[in-house]
C-alpha positions in Angstrom: -42.2 23.1 18.6 -39.4 24.7 16.8 -37.2 24.1 19.9 -38.0 20.4 19.9 -37.2 20.2 16.2 -34.0 22.1 16.7 -32.9 20.0 19.7 -33.8 16.7 17.7 -31.8 17.8 14.7 -28.8 18.7 16.9 -29.0 15.4 18.7 -29.1 13.6 15.3 -26.1 15.6 14.1 -24.1 14.7 17.3 -25.0 11.0 17.1 -23.9 11.0 13.4 -20.7 12.6 14.1 -19.8 10.4 17.0 -20.6 7.3 14.9 -18.5 8.6 12.1 -15.6 9.3 14.5 -15.8 5.9 16.0 -15.9 4.2 12.7 -12.8 6.1 11.1 -10.8 5.3 14.3 -11.3 1.6 13.7 -8.5 0.2 11.2 -8.1 -3.4 10.3 -4.5 -4.5 9.7 -3.1 -7.7 8.3 0.1 -9.4 9.4 1.7 -12.5 8.2 3.7 -14.4 10.6 6.1 -17.3 10.1 5.3 -19.9 12.7 6.4 -23.4 13.5 2.9 -24.9 12.9 2.7 -28.1 10.9 -0.9 -29.3 10.6 -4.5 -28.4 10.7 -4.7 -29.2 14.5 -2.0 -26.4 14.8 -4.5 -24.0 13.0 -7.2 -24.9 15.4 -4.9 -24.3 18.5 -3.7 -20.9 17.1 -7.2 -19.7 16.4 -8.2 -20.6 19.9 -5.2 -18.8 21.4 -5.7 -15.8 19.3 -9.4 -15.5 19.9 -8.4 -14.5 23.5 -6.6 -11.5 22.3 -8.8 -8.4 21.9 -9.3 -7.0 18.4 -8.5 -10.3 16.4 -10.8 -10.4 13.5 -9.6 -13.6 11.6 -6.8 -16.2 11.7 -5.8 -18.6 8.9 -2.8 -20.8 8.5 -1.1 -21.9 5.3 0.0 -25.4 6.4 2.4 -25.7 3.4 4.6 -22.8 4.4 3.5 -22.3 8.2 2.6 -18.8 7.5 -0.2 -17.5 9.8 -2.3 -14.5 8.4 -4.0 -12.5 11.2 -6.4 -9.7 10.6 -6.8 -7.5 13.7 -8.1 -4.1 14.9 -4.8 -2.0 15.3 -6.7 0.1 18.1 -6.9 -3.0 20.2 -4.1 -5.4 19.3 -0.4 -5.0 17.9 2.0 -7.5 16.3 3.8 -7.9 19.6 0.8 -9.2 21.5 -0.1 -11.5 18.5 3.4 -12.9 18.5 3.2 -13.4 22.3 -0.1 -15.2 22.1 1.4 -17.6 19.4 4.5 -18.2 21.5 2.3 -18.8 24.7 0.3 -21.4 22.5 3.5 -23.4 21.9 4.6 -22.1 18.5 7.5 -20.0 17.1 6.3 -16.6 15.8 8.9 -15.0 13.5 11.8 -14.4 15.9 9.8 -15.1 18.9 10.5 -18.5 20.2 7.7 -20.9 21.4 7.1 -21.0 25.2 9.0 -24.3 26.2 6.2 -25.4 28.5 3.4 -24.7 26.1 5.4 -26.5 23.3 5.8 -29.6 25.5 2.0 -29.6 26.0 1.2 -29.6 22.3 -0.3 -32.7 20.8 2.5 -34.9 19.2 1.3 -34.2 15.7 1.8 -30.5 16.4 5.6 -30.6 17.2 8.3 -29.7 14.8 9.6 -33.2 14.3 6.2 -34.8 13.9 5.8 -37.2 10.9 2.8 -36.2 8.7 
């Protein structure tokens, strides 16, 4: 009986240690990226594009200044991947220019020269 209790206690200790280790390795970072987004439809497009990047936790766009705020798991994503995904969606991302083909495929209201 003591052997069973000892084994159970040891198993619980190991599981607790592994869970704690996994939790401490998870780190949420926040990055603010200047984009060429101009409207609410742009935010929807960007959210969809970034949802395909592993580790993205949340995305929000301040339409007034075109700054996209992205929260992400730094173990799964990084700012280069995030900027690349934004570019491939058709938008500038800081110094990364929009993919020309993706930009041409944007809805007319989402283009830089659109009138709102």
